[in-house]
C-alpha positions as CSV (number, residue, x, y, z in Angstrom):
1,M,-81.1,-7.6,191.0
2,R,-79.9,-7.0,187.5
3,L,-79.8,-3.3,186.3
4,R,-81.8,-2.8,183.2
5,T,-80.3,-1.3,180.0
6,C,-81.7,2.2,180.2
7,I,-80.9,3.2,176.5
8,N,-83.2,3.9,173.7
9,P,-83.3,0.7,171.4
10,W,-83.4,2.8,168.3
11,L,-80.0,4.4,169.4
12,L,-78.7,0.8,170.0
13,I,-79.5,-0.3,166.5
14,L,-78.1,3.0,165.0
15,S,-74.7,2.4,166.9
16,L,-74.3,-1.1,165.8
17,T,-72.0,-0.3,162.9
18,V,-70.2,2.2,165.0
19,I,-69.4,-0.6,167.5
20,C,-68.3,-2.9,164.8
21,R,-66.0,-0.3,163.5
22,A,-64.5,0.4,167.0
23,A,-63.8,-3.3,167.3
24,D,-62.7,-3.3,163.6
25,T,-96.6,-22.3,169.6
26,A,-98.5,-20.9,166.8
27,S,-98.9,-22.3,163.3
28,T,-101.1,-19.7,161.5
29,I,-100.0,-19.8,157.9
30,V,-99.6,-16.5,156.2
31,S,-100.6,-16.9,152.4
32,K,-98.2,-15.7,149.9
33,E,-101.1,-13.7,148.3
34,S,-101.8,-12.1,151.6
35,T,-102.2,-8.3,151.6
36,D,-100.8,-8.0,155.0
37,A,-97.9,-5.5,155.3
38,A,-95.5,-8.3,155.9
39,S,-95.5,-9.1,152.1
40,T,-94.1,-5.6,151.1
41,A,-92.1,-6.1,148.0
42,V,-88.5,-5.1,147.9
43,S,-86.7,-3.5,145.0
44,M,-83.5,-5.3,144.1
45,N,-82.1,-2.4,142.0
46,N,-82.7,1.3,141.5
47,V,-81.3,3.9,139.2
48,D,-78.7,5.0,141.6
49,S,-77.1,1.6,142.4
50,I,-77.4,-0.7,139.4
51,S,-74.6,-3.0,140.8
52,A,-76.4,-3.6,144.0
53,F,-78.3,-6.8,144.6
54,I,-80.7,-5.2,147.1
55,S,-81.3,-1.6,147.7
56,M,-84.3,0.1,149.3
57,A,-85.2,3.6,150.6
58,G,-83.4,2.8,153.8
59,D,-80.3,0.8,154.9
60,C,-80.0,-2.8,153.9
61,R,-77.4,-4.6,156.2
62,Y,-76.3,-7.9,157.7
63,P,-77.3,-10.5,155.2
64,A,-77.8,-14.1,156.4
65,V,-78.0,-17.0,154.0
66,A,-78.8,-20.7,154.0
67,S,-79.2,-23.2,151.3
68,E,-80.5,-26.6,150.6
69,G,-80.3,-28.2,147.1
70,T,-80.9,-25.6,144.5
71,S,-82.8,-23.2,146.9
72,L,-81.1,-20.2,148.6
73,Y,-82.7,-18.4,151.5
74,L,-81.6,-14.8,152.4
75,A,-82.6,-12.6,155.4
76,W,-81.4,-9.2,156.2
77,V,-82.0,-6.0,158.4
78,A,-83.7,-3.1,156.6
79,S,-84.4,0.4,158.0
80,E,-87.8,1.9,157.3
81,G,-88.1,5.3,158.8
82,R,-87.6,4.7,162.6
83,A,-88.1,1.1,162.3
84,T,-85.6,-1.7,161.5
85,T,-87.1,-4.9,160.3
86,I,-86.3,-8.3,159.1
87,Y,-86.8,-9.2,155.4
88,F,-86.6,-12.4,153.6
89,K,-86.2,-13.5,149.9
90,R,-85.5,-16.8,148.1
91,S,-84.2,-18.4,144.9
92,V,-85.0,-21.9,143.7
93,D,-82.3,-22.0,140.9
94,E,-79.1,-21.6,142.8
95,G,-79.3,-17.7,142.9
96,R,-79.9,-16.9,139.2
97,E,-83.2,-15.4,139.9
98,W,-84.9,-14.3,143.1
99,N,-88.5,-13.7,144.2
100,S,-89.6,-10.3,145.6
101,G,-88.6,-9.9,149.2
102,R,-91.1,-9.7,152.2
103,R,-91.0,-8.4,155.6
104,I,-91.1,-11.1,158.3
105,S,-90.8,-9.1,161.6
106,I,-93.5,-6.8,162.9
107,E,-94.0,-3.4,161.3
108,N,-92.5,-1.2,163.9
109,G,-89.7,-3.4,165.2
110,V,-86.1,-2.5,166.2
111,C,-84.4,-5.6,165.0
112,Y,-80.9,-6.8,165.1
113,P,-79.1,-9.1,162.5
114,P,-80.9,-12.3,161.9
115,A,-79.8,-15.9,161.7
116,I,-81.2,-18.4,159.2
117,A,-80.9,-22.2,158.6
118,A,-82.8,-24.7,156.6
119,H,-83.3,-28.4,156.4
120,G,-85.9,-30.7,154.8
121,G,-87.6,-27.8,153.1
122,I,-88.1,-26.1,156.5
123,V,-86.6,-22.6,156.9
124,H,-85.9,-21.3,160.4
125,L,-85.3,-17.6,161.1
126,V,-84.2,-16.0,164.5
127,W,-83.6,-12.4,165.5
128,V,-83.7,-10.0,168.4
129,D,-86.3,-7.3,168.4
130,Y,-86.3,-4.2,170.8
131,G,-89.4,-2.6,169.4
132,E,-91.5,-3.7,172.5
133,T,-89.2,-4.0,175.3
134,V,-86.0,-2.3,176.5
135,D,-83.9,-5.6,176.8
136,G,-85.2,-7.1,173.6
137,E,-87.0,-10.3,172.8
138,I,-85.8,-13.3,170.8
139,Y,-88.2,-14.0,167.9
140,Y,-88.5,-17.1,165.8
141,A,-90.2,-17.6,162.4
142,R,-90.6,-20.8,160.5
143,S,-91.6,-21.8,157.0
144,I,-92.5,-25.3,156.3
145,D,-92.7,-24.9,152.5
146,G,-89.3,-23.5,151.7
147,G,-90.0,-19.9,152.3
148,E,-93.2,-19.8,150.4
149,T,-95.4,-19.1,153.3
150,W,-94.6,-18.4,157.0
151,E,-96.0,-19.3,160.2
152,Q,-97.0,-16.6,162.8
153,N,-93.8,-15.3,164.6
154,T,-93.3,-16.6,168.1
155,I,-91.2,-15.2,171.1
156,L,-88.6,-17.8,172.1
157,H,-87.2,-15.7,174.9
158,A,-89.0,-12.7,176.3
159,N,-86.1,-10.9,178.0
160,A,-83.0,-11.1,175.8
161,N,-80.9,-9.0,178.2
162,S,-79.6,-6.9,175.4
163,A,-78.5,-9.8,173.2
164,R,-77.7,-9.0,169.6
165,Y,-76.3,-11.7,167.4
166,P,-78.1,-15.0,167.6
167,L,-76.6,-18.1,165.9
168,L,-78.7,-20.9,164.3
169,T,-78.1,-24.2,162.8
170,C,-80.1,-27.4,162.2
171,Q,-79.5,-31.2,161.8
172,G,-82.4,-33.5,161.0
173,R,-85.1,-32.7,163.5
174,E,-82.9,-30.7,165.8
175,V,-82.6,-26.9,165.6
176,Y,-79.8,-25.3,167.6
177,L,-79.7,-21.7,168.8
178,V,-76.9,-19.9,170.6
179,W,-76.7,-16.3,171.7
180,Q,-74.7,-13.9,174.1
181,D,-76.1,-11.2,176.2
182,V,-74.9,-7.9,177.7
183,E,-73.7,-9.7,180.9
184,N,-71.3,-11.8,178.9
185,K,-73.3,-14.9,179.2
186,T,-73.7,-17.5,176.4
187,Y,-76.9,-19.4,176.1
188,F,-78.0,-22.5,174.2
189,K,-81.5,-23.5,173.2
190,V,-82.7,-26.5,171.2
191,S,-85.9,-27.8,169.4
192,H,-86.1,-31.5,168.9
193,N,-89.0,-31.3,166.5
194,Q,-88.0,-28.9,163.7
195,G,-89.0,-25.8,165.6
196,Q,-92.5,-26.8,166.8
197,N,-91.4,-26.6,170.5
198,W,-88.3,-25.5,172.2
199,E,-86.6,-26.7,175.3
200,T,-85.6,-24.3,178.2
201,E,-82.3,-22.5,177.5
202,K,-79.1,-23.6,179.0
203,L,-76.4,-21.2,180.3
204,L,-73.1,-22.4,178.6
205,A,-70.7,-19.9,179.7
206,K,-70.1,-16.7,181.9
207,L,-67.2,-15.0,180.0
208,G,-64.4,-13.1,182.0
209,R,-64.2,-9.4,181.3
210,H,-64.8,-9.7,177.5
211,S,-67.6,-9.5,175.2
212,C,-67.6,-7.2,172.3
213,Y,-70.7,-7.8,170.4
214,C,-68.6,-7.7,167.3
215,Y,-67.2,-11.1,168.3
216,P,-70.1,-13.5,168.6
217,P,-69.8,-17.1,169.3
218,A,-69.7,-19.9,166.7
219,I,-71.7,-23.2,166.5
220,C,-71.5,-26.3,164.3
221,A,-73.4,-29.6,164.4
222,N,-73.1,-32.9,163.0
223,G,-76.3,-35.0,163.9
224,K,-76.6,-34.9,167.7
225,E,-73.1,-33.7,168.2
226,V,-72.9,-29.9,168.9
227,T,-69.9,-27.8,169.4
228,V,-70.0,-24.1,170.5
229,V,-66.9,-21.9,170.7
230,W,-66.5,-18.4,171.8
231,T,-63.7,-15.8,172.5
232,D,-62.9,-14.9,176.1
233,V,-60.5,-12.5,178.0
234,Q,-59.5,-13.5,181.5
235,D,-57.1,-12.3,184.2
236,V,-54.4,-14.8,184.8
237,K,-52.7,-14.8,188.3
238,K,-49.1,-16.2,188.6
239,G,-46.8,-17.0,191.4
240,F,-47.4,-16.5,195.1
241,K,-49.3,-13.7,196.8
242,I,-48.2,-12.9,200.4
243,S,-50.5,-10.9,202.6
244,A,-51.0,-10.2,206.3
245,Y,-54.3,-9.3,207.9
246,G,-55.8,-9.1,204.4
247,I,-53.2,-6.4,203.3
248,P,-51.1,-7.6,200.3
249,L,-47.4,-7.5,201.1
250,V,-46.1,-9.2,197.9
251,P,-48.6,-9.3,195.0
252,G,-48.5,-12.1,192.7
253,K,-47.8,-11.6,189.1
254,S,-50.8,-11.2,186.6
255,S,-51.5,-11.0,183.0
256,V,-54.3,-11.3,180.5
257,M,-55.2,-14.4,178.5
258,S,-57.0,-14.1,175.3
259,A,-58.5,-17.4,174.2
260,V,-61.1,-19.4,172.1
261,V,-63.0,-21.6,174.4
262,C,-65.2,-24.7,173.5
263,R,-68.0,-26.8,175.0
264,K,-69.3,-29.9,173.3
265,S,-72.5,-32.0,173.5
266,T,-73.0,-35.5,172.1
267,D,-76.7,-35.8,172.8
268,A,-78.2,-32.8,171.0
269,G,-77.6,-30.3,173.8
270,T,-78.9,-32.2,176.8
271,A,-75.7,-32.6,178.5
272,W,-72.5,-30.6,178.0
273,G,-68.8,-31.4,178.6
274,K,-66.5,-29.1,180.5
275,E,-65.0,-25.9,179.0
276,K,-61.8,-26.5,176.8
277,I,-59.5,-23.7,175.9
278,L,-58.6,-24.5,172.3
279,V,-56.3,-21.5,171.6
280,K,-54.8,-19.1,173.9
281,T,-52.2,-16.3,174.0
282,E,-51.1,-14.1,176.9
283,V,-51.0,-10.4,176.4
284,A,-50.4,-7.2,178.4
285,K,-53.2,-5.9,180.5
286,E,-53.6,-2.9,178.4
287,A,-53.6,-4.8,175.2
288,K,-56.8,-5.3,173.1
289,D,-58.3,-8.7,172.2
290,E,-55.6,-10.8,170.5
291,I,-58.0,-13.5,169.3
292,D,-61.5,-13.0,168.0
293,N,-64.0,-13.8,165.2
294,P,-64.0,-17.7,165.5
295,A,-65.6,-19.6,162.7
296,M,-66.2,-23.3,162.8
297,L,-67.4,-26.3,160.7
298,S,-67.2,-30.1,160.7
299,D,-67.1,-32.8,158.0
300,G,-68.5,-35.4,160.5
301,A,-65.1,-36.7,161.5
302,V,-63.1,-33.6,162.3
303,T,-63.9,-30.2,163.4
304,Y,-62.2,-27.2,161.8
305,L,-61.6,-23.9,163.5
306,F,-60.8,-20.6,162.0
307,W,-60.0,-17.3,163.8
308,I,-58.4,-13.9,163.6
309,D,-55.0,-13.9,165.5
310,K,-53.2,-10.7,166.4
311,S,-50.6,-12.1,168.7
312,I,-47.8,-11.8,166.1
313,Q,-49.1,-9.4,163.5
314,K,-50.9,-6.6,165.1
315,L,-53.2,-6.1,162.2
316,G,-54.2,-9.8,162.5
317,E,-54.0,-12.8,160.4
318,I,-56.4,-15.8,159.6
319,K,-55.4,-18.9,161.4
320,Y,-56.7,-22.5,161.0
321,A,-56.5,-25.7,163.0
322,K,-58.4,-29.0,163.0
323,F,-59.2,-30.9,166.0
324,D,-61.1,-33.7,167.7
325,A,-62.5,-32.6,171.1
326,A,-62.1,-36.0,172.6
327,T,-58.5,-36.8,171.5
328,T,-56.7,-33.6,170.6
329,K,-54.2,-32.1,173.1
330,F,-55.1,-28.4,173.8
331,P,-54.3,-25.7,173.4
332,I,-53.5,-25.7,169.7
333,S,-51.3,-23.4,168.0
334,G,-52.8,-23.2,164.6
335,K,-51.5,-22.4,161.1
336,D,-51.4,-19.1,159.2
337,I,-53.8,-19.8,156.3
338,Y,-53.8,-16.2,155.1
339,P,-51.1,-14.1,156.7
340,G,-51.6,-10.4,157.3
341,Q,-51.1,-8.2,154.3
342,K,-51.1,-4.6,155.6
343,R,-54.7,-4.8,156.4
344,S,-56.8,-6.0,159.3
345,P,-59.0,-9.0,158.4
346,K,-62.4,-9.3,160.1
347,R,-65.0,-12.1,160.4
348,P,-64.0,-14.9,158.0
349,S,-66.8,-16.8,156.5
350,V,-65.8,-20.4,155.6
351,I,-67.4,-23.2,153.7
352,L,-66.2,-26.8,153.0
353,D,-66.7,-28.3,149.5
354,G,-67.2,-32.0,148.5
355,E,-63.4,-32.3,147.9
356,K,-62.7,-31.1,151.5
357,N,-61.2,-27.8,150.3
358,F,-62.0,-24.6,152.1
359,H,-63.4,-21.5,150.7
360,L,-63.0,-18.3,152.8
361,A,-64.3,-14.7,152.5
362,W,-63.6,-11.9,154.7
363,A,-63.5,-8.0,154.9
364,S,-60.0,-6.5,155.2
365,F,-59.8,-3.1,156.8
366,L,-57.3,-0.2,156.5
367,G,-57.7,3.5,157.1
368,G,-61.5,3.7,157.2
369,K,-61.9,1.6,154.0
370,S,-62.1,-2.1,153.4
371,V,-62.1,-4.8,150.7
372,V,-64.0,-7.9,150.5
373,C,-61.5,-10.8,149.9
374,Y,-61.7,-14.5,148.8
375,G,-59.4,-17.4,149.1
376,R,-59.3,-21.1,148.9
377,S,-57.1,-23.8,150.7
378,D,-56.9,-27.4,151.0
379,G,-57.9,-29.4,154.1
380,M,-54.5,-29.0,155.7
381,G,-54.7,-25.3,155.4
382,N,-52.3,-24.9,152.4
383,M,-53.2,-22.1,150.1
384,L,-54.7,-23.3,146.8
385,M,-54.9,-19.8,145.4
386,E,-53.8,-16.3,146.3
387,K,-56.1,-13.9,148.0
388,K,-58.5,-12.2,145.5
389,D,-60.1,-8.9,146.0
390,L,-63.8,-9.0,145.0
391,T,-64.3,-5.2,145.5
392,S,-62.3,-2.0,145.3
393,D,-60.7,-0.3,148.3
394,T,-62.5,3.0,147.9
395,L,-65.6,2.2,150.1
396,R,-66.3,0.4,153.4
397,Y,-67.7,-3.1,153.1
398,H,-68.9,-5.5,155.8
399,N,-69.8,-9.0,156.8
400,P,-69.2,-11.1,153.6
401,I,-71.1,-14.5,153.8
402,L,-70.1,-17.4,151.6
403,N,-72.4,-20.1,150.1
404,K,-72.0,-23.0,147.8
405,T,-74.6,-24.9,146.0
406,P,-74.6,-28.6,144.7
407,S,-73.6,-27.7,141.2
408,G,-70.5,-25.9,142.5
409,L,-71.8,-22.3,142.2
410,L,-70.2,-20.0,144.8
411,Q,-72.2,-17.0,146.1
412,V,-70.8,-14.3,148.3
413,F,-73.1,-11.6,149.9
414,W,-72.1,-8.5,151.7
415,F,-73.2,-4.9,152.5
416,D,-71.6,-1.5,152.2
417,E,-71.5,1.6,154.3
418,P,-72.6,4.8,152.5
419,V,-70.2,7.6,151.8
420,E,-72.9,10.4,151.5
421,K,-74.7,11.3,154.7
422,D,-78.0,10.8,153.1
423,G,-77.0,7.6,151.4
424,W,-78.2,4.0,152.2
425,S,-76.4,0.9,152.8
426,R,-76.9,-1.8,150.1
427,I,-76.4,-5.6,149.8
428,F,-74.3,-7.0,147.0
429,L,-73.9,-10.5,145.5
430,K,-71.2,-12.0,143.4
431,R,-71.1,-15.5,142.0
432,S,-68.5,-17.9,140.7
433,Q,-68.9,-20.7,138.3
434,D,-65.3,-21.8,138.2
435,N,-64.3,-22.5,141.8
436,G,-63.5,-18.9,142.8
437,L,-61.2,-18.1,139.8
438,T,-63.6,-15.4,138.4
439,W,-66.5,-13.7,139.9
440,L,-69.6,-12.2,138.4
441,T,-71.8,-9.4,139.7
442,W,-75.4,-10.5,139.9
443,E,-77.7,-8.8,137.6
444,P,-81.5,-9.5,137.1
445,Q,-82.9,-11.5,134.2
446,K,-79.9,-13.7,134.2
447,K,-77.5,-11.2,133.0
448,E,-74.2,-11.1,134.7
449,V,-71.4,-8.6,134.4
450,Q,-67.8,-9.7,135.0
451,N,-65.4,-7.5,137.0
């Protein structure tokens, strides 16, 4: 019998940033004119934070973005009193102008960071809400008109077992969902009809003795081919162990392996191949995780993997490798794409452009402060430009998310951690029109300020 998580869910959501720091089928349409509280407007600026893209009387954190054509879709977590809820807003002109935000989740929810995906004008949104149950529920919302209106929220999984960071992607009619719970189990769930119905979830993995929630898995899909990766820490036994009557006389050697592990499906998640260790390194038992924060994408022929590696540089460095799960010999060593530079990089966000060049954004931490960084490399992992700092190093910034629209516009979103005790976290947006050479701070009414 599983022990329930006996902790106040509000304390859980309040501790989310602290944990990250330590780890350094209903179809009722809601009209856009509805007077329901879910259409509460969001102020994008106030007199105290003119440079912020989104600021409210409460924390605004963990932006998630998806795009299709010229449309951008953004979801985030907002605190309102004792509630933490999911908000949404969209732009139909590549992020130049945005509509007023609206609340998607229930009014008194206790929500964790959302995941968002879009295809064919249908927007999919998933999050975990602890407002009604101790162990949380996985919620799903869908818009079939590009975020203009939303169907009634549904519960995909009634017992989330203290899950936090769901991941979502879609290809054609398939919508793929992955999450990890407090028992270090990684689950997969799929819809084959654009979110109308969902198959029963599948258990993909039971991790060793690892899972910090700050290191969620990663997923990428190309048609019906789906690949999921996650980080794991396992005890490794070596040599012979001699014992008599159950009493060890000569113990075998042991160490700890930190690894990125992969499973792949070629039939939209119906059947899954065996686990493959893509990257690994052995560390001392008392050492912290050496490999974390995997990010993954595919161009249809090859899969690309990015991760933070601390096996050589203790502050960590961003590594890159490309592989074919069917033919590549594992484990792979990877290449330093952005070596460590006296700061600790976290959570790289990576996109692939039409020329098969990579654009990366990440937060780099040192001494309680952090900087949002941007870089670009070619398809072989060779740097095309030096690291560029998009923020100062005087505050603490988290979770940069990159996006690129068809005309070549780049957008990067992130949130800050307030310095003042009574301050609020805000979400920021910068845009680049010249392939990352210069970046402009978003301002309303199509005015932009370069810095």
